[in-house]
C-alpha positions as CSV (number, residue, x, y, z in Angstrom):
1,X,0.0,0.0,0.0
2,X,2.5,2.6,-1.1
3,X,-0.2,5.0,-2.1
4,X,-1.7,5.3,1.4
5,X,-0.4,7.1,4.4
6,X,-1.8,6.9,7.9
7,X,-2.5,9.6,10.3
8,X,-3.4,9.2,14.0
9,X,-4.8,12.1,16.0
10,X,-5.8,12.5,19.6
11,X,-8.8,14.5,20.7
12,X,-10.9,14.8,23.9
13,X,-13.9,12.5,24.2
14,X,-16.5,15.3,23.8
15,X,-14.9,16.6,20.5
16,X,-14.7,13.0,19.3
17,X,-18.4,12.3,20.0
18,X,-19.5,15.5,18.4
19,X,-17.4,15.0,15.3
20,X,-18.7,11.4,15.0
21,X,-22.2,12.7,15.2
22,X,-21.6,15.4,12.6
23,X,-19.9,13.0,10.3
24,X,-22.8,10.5,10.6
25,X,-25.2,13.4,9.8
26,X,-23.3,14.0,6.6
27,X,-23.4,10.2,5.8
28,X,-19.7,9.7,6.4
29,X,-17.6,7.7,8.8
30,X,-15.2,9.8,10.9
31,X,-12.3,8.8,8.6
32,X,-14.3,9.7,5.5
33,X,-15.3,13.0,7.0
34,X,-11.6,13.8,7.8
35,X,-10.6,12.9,4.3
36,X,-13.4,15.1,2.9
37,X,-12.3,18.1,5.0
38,X,-8.6,17.6,4.2
39,X,-9.3,17.4,0.5
40,X,-11.4,20.6,0.8
41,X,-8.6,22.4,2.6
42,X,-5.9,21.3,0.0
43,X,-8.1,22.4,-2.9
44,X,-8.7,25.8,-1.2
45,X,-5.0,26.2,-0.4
46,X,-4.0,25.5,-4.0
47,X,-6.7,27.8,-5.3
48,X,-5.2,30.6,-3.2
49,X,-1.5,29.8,-3.5
50,X,-1.2,27.7,-6.7
51,X,-0.5,24.0,-7.1
52,X,1.6,22.2,-4.6
53,X,4.6,20.7,-6.4
54,X,5.5,17.5,-4.5
55,X,8.5,16.7,-6.7
56,X,10.0,20.1,-5.9
57,X,9.6,19.4,-2.2
58,X,11.5,16.1,-2.4
59,X,14.7,17.8,-3.7
């Protein structure tokens, strides 16, 4: 699975439960909701700052 990276985060129980409820309301798992939000953020960032060149960062 070279094309997948894993992220683990810690949060307090109240935030966890609220986030889980909000994600379920949107029809997503918590993981799916996090991916949705991260994708939105990256799209907005690139819209404001231009494409992120991953090859350039590796050098």
